[in-house]
C-alpha positions in Angstrom: 7.8 -213.3 -31.5 7.2 -210.2 -29.3 8.9 -207.0 -30.2 10.1 -204.6 -27.7 11.5 -201.1 -27.7 14.6 -202.2 -25.9 16.5 -205.2 -25.0 17.3 -203.9 -21.6 15.9 -201.0 -19.7 17.8 -199.8 -16.7 16.1 -197.8 -13.9 18.7 -195.6 -12.3 22.2 -194.3 -13.8 24.2 -194.9 -10.9 27.6 -196.9 -10.8 26.0 -200.4 -11.2 23.3 -199.3 -13.6 25.6 -197.5 -15.9 28.1 -200.3 -16.0 25.4 -202.8 -16.7 24.1 -200.6 -19.5 27.6 -200.0 -21.1 28.5 -203.9 -21.2 25.0 -204.9 -22.3 25.3 -202.3 -25.1 28.7 -203.4 -26.0 27.3 -207.0 -26.3 25.0 -205.7 -29.0 21.9 -205.2 -26.9 19.6 -202.1 -27.4 19.7 -200.3 -24.2 18.1 -197.3 -22.4 18.6 -195.9 -19.0 16.2 -193.8 -17.0 17.4 -191.2 -14.5 15.5 -188.8 -12.8 18.4 -186.6 -11.2 21.8 -186.8 -12.3 24.2 -189.6 -13.9 26.9 -191.1 -11.6 24.4 -192.1 -8.6 25.2 -191.7 -4.9 29.1 -192.2 -5.0 29.8 -189.7 -7.7 27.1 -187.1 -7.0 26.6 -187.0 -3.4 28.9 -190.0 -1.8 32.1 -191.2 -1.9 33.6 -188.8 -4.5 32.7 -185.5 -2.8 33.3 -186.8 0.6 36.8 -187.8 -0.2 37.4 -184.4 -1.7 36.0 -183.0 1.7 38.4 -185.4 3.6 41.3 -184.1 1.7 40.5 -180.5 2.4 40.1 -181.3 6.1 43.6 -183.2 6.2 45.2 -179.8 5.5 44.4 -178.7 9.0 46.9 -181.2 10.5 49.1 -181.0 7.6 49.9 -177.4 8.2 50.3 -178.0 11.9 52.8 -180.8 11.1 54.6 -178.7 8.6 56.3 -176.3 11.4 58.2 -179.5 12.6 59.8 -179.7 9.2 60.8 -176.1 9.1 57.7 -174.4 7.4 56.1 -171.2 8.4 52.5 -171.1 8.4 51.1 -168.2 10.2 48.9 -166.8 7.4 46.8 -170.1 6.5 43.3 -169.6 6.2 40.4 -171.6 5.0 37.1 -170.7 2.8 34.2 -173.2 3.1 32.4 -171.6 0.1 35.6 -172.1 -2.2 35.7 -175.8 -1.0 32.0 -176.2 -2.0 32.2 -174.4 -5.4 35.2 -176.4 -6.5 33.7 -179.7 -5.4 30.6 -178.7 -7.5 32.8 -178.0 -10.6 34.5 -181.5 -10.2 31.2 -183.2 -9.6 29.8 -181.4 -12.8 32.7 -182.9 -14.8 32.2 -186.5 -13.6 28.5 -186.3 -14.5 29.5 -185.2 -18.0 32.1 -187.8 -18.2 29.5 -190.3 -17.2 27.0 -189.1 -19.7 29.7 -189.4 -22.4 30.8 -192.8 -21.7 27.2 -194.2 -21.5 26.1 -192.6 -24.9 29.5 -193.4 -26.5 28.6 -197.2 -25.7 25.6 -196.8 -27.6 22.9 -196.6 -24.7 20.2 -194.2 -24.8 19.9 -191.8 -21.5 16.3 -190.9 -20.8 16.2 -188.0 -18.1 13.1 -189.3 -16.4 11.6 -191.3 -13.6 10.5 -194.7 -14.4 7.9 -197.2 -12.8 6.4 -200.6 -13.7 3.1 -200.9 -15.5 3.8 -204.8 -16.1 6.9 -206.9 -16.1 8.0 -205.6 -19.6 6.3 -202.3 -19.6 7.4 -199.1 -17.7 5.9 -195.7 -17.5 8.3 -192.4 -17.6 7.5 -189.3 -15.7 7.4 -187.5 -19.2 4.2 -189.4 -20.2 5.7 -191.8 -22.4 5.5 -195.6 -21.9 8.2 -198.1 -23.0 8.5 -201.7 -23.3 11.7 -204.1 -22.6 12.7 -207.6 -22.6 14.8 -207.3 -19.6 14.8 -204.6 -16.9 17.5 -203.9 -14.3 16.5 -202.0 -11.1 19.6 -199.9 -10.1 18.1 -197.3 -8.1 20.4 -197.4 -5.1 19.7 -196.2 -1.4 18.9 -193.0 0.4 19.7 -191.6 3.8 17.4 -192.6 6.5 16.0 -190.4 9.3 13.6 -192.2 11.7 9.9 -191.4 10.5 8.6 -190.8 14.0 11.3 -188.8 15.4 10.0 -185.4 16.8 11.6 -182.7 14.8 13.0 -184.9 12.2 12.5 -182.2 9.4 15.3 -179.9 11.3 17.8 -182.8 10.8 20.3 -182.8 7.7 21.8 -185.8 6.0 25.0 -186.4 4.1 23.0 -185.1 1.2 22.7 -181.6 2.6 26.0 -181.6 4.3 27.8 -181.3 0.8 25.7 -178.1 0.3 25.7 -176.1 3.4 25.9 -172.4 3.0 28.3 -172.0 5.9 30.0 -174.3 8.4 28.1 -174.4 11.9 30.1 -173.6 15.2 28.9 -177.0 16.4 27.5 -180.0 15.0 25.9 -183.1 16.4 26.3 -186.2 14.2 23.8 -189.2 14.9 25.0 -192.7 13.9 28.1 -194.8 14.0 29.1 -196.2 10.6 31.3 -195.1 7.7 29.3 -191.9 7.0 29.0 -190.9 10.6 32.7 -191.2 11.7 34.0 -189.7 8.2 31.9 -186.5 8.6 32.8 -186.2 12.2 36.6 -186.3 11.0 35.8 -183.6 8.3 33.6 -181.2 10.3 36.1 -181.5 13.4 39.2 -180.7 11.3 37.5 -177.9 9.7 37.1 -176.2 12.9 33.5 -177.2 13.8 33.0 -178.6 17.4 31.6 -182.1 16.9 29.6 -184.5 18.9 29.1 -187.9 17.7 25.9 -189.7 19.0 25.6 -193.6 18.7 23.0 -195.8 20.4 25.6 -198.7 20.3 28.3 -199.0 22.6 31.0 -198.9 19.9 31.3 -197.2 16.5 31.7 -199.2 13.2 29.6 -202.4 14.1 30.8 -205.4 12.2 34.6 -204.1 12.0 37.4 -205.8 14.2 37.3 -204.7 17.8 40.8 -203.5 18.0 39.9 -201.1 14.9 36.8 -199.8 16.8 38.6 -199.1 20.0 41.6 -197.8 18.4 39.6 -195.2 16.3 37.5 -194.0 19.1 40.7 -193.3 21.2 42.3 -191.4 18.2 39.2 -189.4 17.4 38.7 -188.3 21.1 42.4 -187.2 21.2 41.3 -184.9 18.2 38.6 -183.3 20.2 35.6 -185.1 18.9 33.1 -185.7 21.7 31.3 -189.3 21.9 27.9 -190.0 23.5 27.8 -193.8 23.0 24.7 -195.9 24.2 22.8 -192.9 23.6 19.9 -191.9 21.1 18.2 -188.9 20.0 14.7 -188.4 21.6 13.6 -185.1 19.9 15.1 -182.3 18.0 13.8 -178.5 18.6 14.6 -175.3 16.8 16.7 -173.1 18.9 17.5 -169.7 17.4 19.6 -170.3 14.2 20.2 -173.8 15.4 19.0 -176.7 17.0 18.2 -178.3 20.7 18.9 -181.9 20.8 17.5 -184.1 23.6 18.8 -187.6 24.0 16.9 -190.6 25.7 19.0 -190.1 28.7 17.9 -186.6 29.1 21.1 -185.0 28.1 20.7 -181.8 26.1 23.0 -180.4 23.1 22.8 -177.2 21.5 24.1 -177.2 17.9 24.1 -175.2 14.7 23.1 -178.3 12.8 22.3 -182.0 13.7 23.3 -184.6 10.9 21.7 -188.1 10.7 23.8 -190.9 9.4 22.0 -193.9 10.8 22.0 -196.0 7.6 20.3 -196.0 4.1 17.3 -197.5 3.0 16.7 -199.0 -0.5 15.1 -196.7 -3.3 12.0 -199.0 -4.1 9.4 -196.3 -3.5 7.4 -195.3 -6.5 8.6 -198.2 -8.7 5.4 -200.0 -8.4 6.9 -203.3 -7.9 3.8 -204.6 -6.2 2.5 -204.5 -9.9 4.8 -207.0 -11.2 5.3 -209.2 -7.9 9.0 -208.4 -7.3 9.6 -209.7 -3.9 11.5 -207.6 -1.3 13.4 -208.7 1.8 12.0 -207.9 5.3 14.3 -204.8 5.1 12.6 -203.5 1.7 15.6 -204.6 -0.4 15.0 -206.3 -3.8 15.4 -210.0 -3.1 17.8 -211.5 -5.8 19.6 -214.7 -6.4 23.4 -215.3 -7.1 22.8 -213.8 -10.6 21.0 -210.6 -9.3 17.7 -212.1 -10.7 14.9 -210.9 -8.8 11.5 -213.2 -8.2 10.3 -212.2 -11.7 12.2 -214.0 -14.4 13.1 -210.9 -16.6 13.5 -208.4 -14.1 17.2 -208.1 -12.2 18.6 -205.6 -9.6 22.0 -204.7 -8.5 23.7 -202.3 -6.2 22.6 -200.9 -3.0 18.8 -201.5 -3.7 19.5 -205.1 -3.1 21.3 -204.6 0.3 23.8 -207.2 -0.3 27.2 -205.3 0.0 26.8 -201.8 -0.2 29.9 -200.5 -1.8 30.4 -198.8 -5.2 32.9 -201.3 -6.6 30.5 -204.0 -5.6 27.7 -202.5 -7.5 30.0 -202.1 -10.6 31.0 -205.8 -10.5 27.4 -206.7 -10.1 26.3 -204.8 -13.1 29.0 -206.1 -15.3 28.3 -209.6 -14.0 24.6 -209.2 -14.9 25.3 -207.8 -18.5 27.8 -210.6 -19.1 25.5 -213.3 -18.0 22.3 -212.2 -19.7 23.9 -210.5 -22.9 27.2 -212.1 -23.1 26.6 -215.7 -22.9 28.7 -216.0 -19.5 27.3 -217.2 -16.3 29.0 -215.0 -13.5 28.0 -215.0 -9.9 29.7 -212.0 -8.0 31.8 -213.4 -5.0 31.0 -210.9 -2.0 33.6 -212.5 0.3 36.9 -210.9 1.1 36.3 -207.5 -0.4 38.5 -204.8 0.7 37.1 -201.7 2.1 38.3 -198.4 3.5 36.8 -196.0 6.2 38.1 -192.5 5.4 38.1 -191.5 9.1 40.8 -189.7 10.7 42.9 -191.8 11.1 42.0 -193.7 8.0 40.9 -197.6 8.1 41.8 -200.2 5.4 40.6 -203.6 6.0 40.0 -206.9 4.0 39.0 -210.4 5.3 37.7 -211.6 8.6 37.7 -209.5 12.0 39.3 -211.5 14.9 35.8 -211.8 16.2 34.5 -213.5 13.4 37.4 -215.6 12.6 37.2 -217.2 16.0 33.5 -218.1 15.2 34.4 -220.0 12.1 37.8 -221.4 12.9 38.8 -223.8 15.6 42.1 -222.0 16.3 43.6 -218.6 15.0 46.7 -216.8 15.6 46.8 -212.8 15.9 49.8 -210.6 15.0 49.6 -207.0 15.6 51.5 -204.0 16.2 50.9 -200.3 17.1 53.5 -197.5 16.5 54.0 -193.7 15.7 54.2 -193.1 11.9 57.7 -191.7 10.8 56.3 -188.4 10.1 55.0 -188.0 13.6 58.6 -188.1 15.1 59.3 -184.7 13.6 55.8 -183.1 13.6 55.3 -184.3 17.4 51.7 -185.4 16.3 50.4 -187.9 19.1 48.8 -190.5 16.6 49.5 -194.2 16.4 49.1 -196.8 13.5 47.5 -200.0 14.1 48.3 -203.1 12.0 46.8 -206.5 12.4 46.9 -209.9 10.7 44.2 -212.6 11.6 45.8 -216.1 10.8 44.3 -219.6 10.6 46.5 -221.7 13.1 45.9 -224.9 11.1 46.3 -223.9 7.6 48.6 -220.7 8.1 46.3 -218.7 5.8 45.7 -215.0 6.4 42.0 -214.7 7.0 42.1 -210.9 7.6 44.2 -207.7 7.3 43.4 -204.7 9.4 45.2 -201.2 9.2 44.7 -197.8 10.7 46.8 -194.7 9.9 47.9 -192.8 6.8 47.3 -194.6 3.3 45.5 -197.5 4.9 43.0 -197.7 2.2 45.7 -197.7 -0.3 47.4 -200.7 1.4 44.1 -202.5 2.0 43.6 -202.7 -1.7 46.8 -204.3 -2.5 46.3 -206.7 0.4 43.0 -207.8 -0.9 44.9 -209.5 -3.9 46.9 -211.4 -1.4 43.9 -212.5 0.7 41.7 -213.4 -2.3 44.6 -215.6 -3.6 44.9 -217.3 -0.1 48.2 -216.1 1.0 49.7 -217.5 4.0 51.6 -216.0 6.9 54.7 -217.8 5.7 54.0 -215.9 2.2 54.1 -212.6 4.1 57.3 -213.6 6.0 59.0 -214.6 2.8 58.2 -211.2 1.2 60.9 -208.6 1.6 60.3 -205.5 3.5 60.4 -202.2 1.6 62.0 -199.7 4.1 61.3 -197.0 5.3 57.5 -197.4 5.0 54.8 -198.1 7.5 53.6 -201.0 5.3 56.7 -203.1 5.9 55.4 -203.9 9.3 52.9 -206.2 7.7 55.9 -208.4 6.6 57.9 -208.3 9.6 55.6 -209.1 12.2 56.9 -212.4 13.7 55.6 -212.8 17.3 52.3 -214.1 18.0 50.0 -211.8 20.1 49.1 -213.0 23.5 46.5 -211.0 25.8 
């Protein structure tokens, strides 16, 4: 019987890799994890967590304005970017150390090095060492993408660099229309940066419900964000301390910074996957089956490197399911349907299930219930911002197919709604639930009138 150094070797210590390593070790496997940067992955180190901290910071701009309507005096309020960055870094350091403690506490070995394949059971580390493993898990995530042939691409930053800017620019151009683009547009705009969002599509947030897309665009415009839709960047040039951005329609923008948020690409470079025959998808993601197994029997992959559903909780669930399947004697395939998600735009989005458009494709007849209103806090602050709530219902079964919310705490609501949708709740179940008053969420159980265009 072949002896290996490890039962499991994990490449990448992000959310999915760390969870897989911990659970496998708890099942009794001898586990090592290779990480070349910091433990915690994109979400913890340079993604969701620092982004949410920046969102919190940017909310105070409007909170101080709103406070006046409730009797507060706020003339001496000021903001310091360097303090925010420094305090964010302290929190990320704390989380990094916590991830290391949890990983090692479970009995897994952490190796701070880059790993690549020599053969299907043997890996080379950047330290010069070689190790062998019975099973290998690829959990290397993804990285921001800037078009390779864009003239001046070296002048652009991504979300990675946005977390470490020495100072806020007076003006920024953000290129993209997804989660990261709209979230950072809200952050910079509320922190006083003149913000332009450039997107080649006709509407932001492709794949989301059309009402959410339209409503968010309108609200962001009211906050002062400039949109250039149906537009793409043709070239970037240095201009003084900033950049000059020329679009394909010959529009020219001057800005202190240009930030690209046009998607992410799987981190498969330098893994030497060709040596072992791991198959990739046409978009260079690692191709896996329902149990996260690649085309090579003992090699698996989870998280963003597989480009299935690129959300941190999904990577964690995939990593846990992999470990239970391979080392725990259970066969668990992750269900990627009805996964709740939030966009920490301003206003915030929380959503679970099918959009109206997708539901109409899949079901013969659907009913729509929706409402738009000013949140209670806006009645005294005077803020002109409206919430949107929408239920998509299968007319034949009365089953709620999708719930879509925009406004304060939308993400928190979507997490709880995810349980109901996952359980197959009907509109009658919603109607039978007593409203909790006064809350915005009570609208979800008091909508009775079907929406007609």
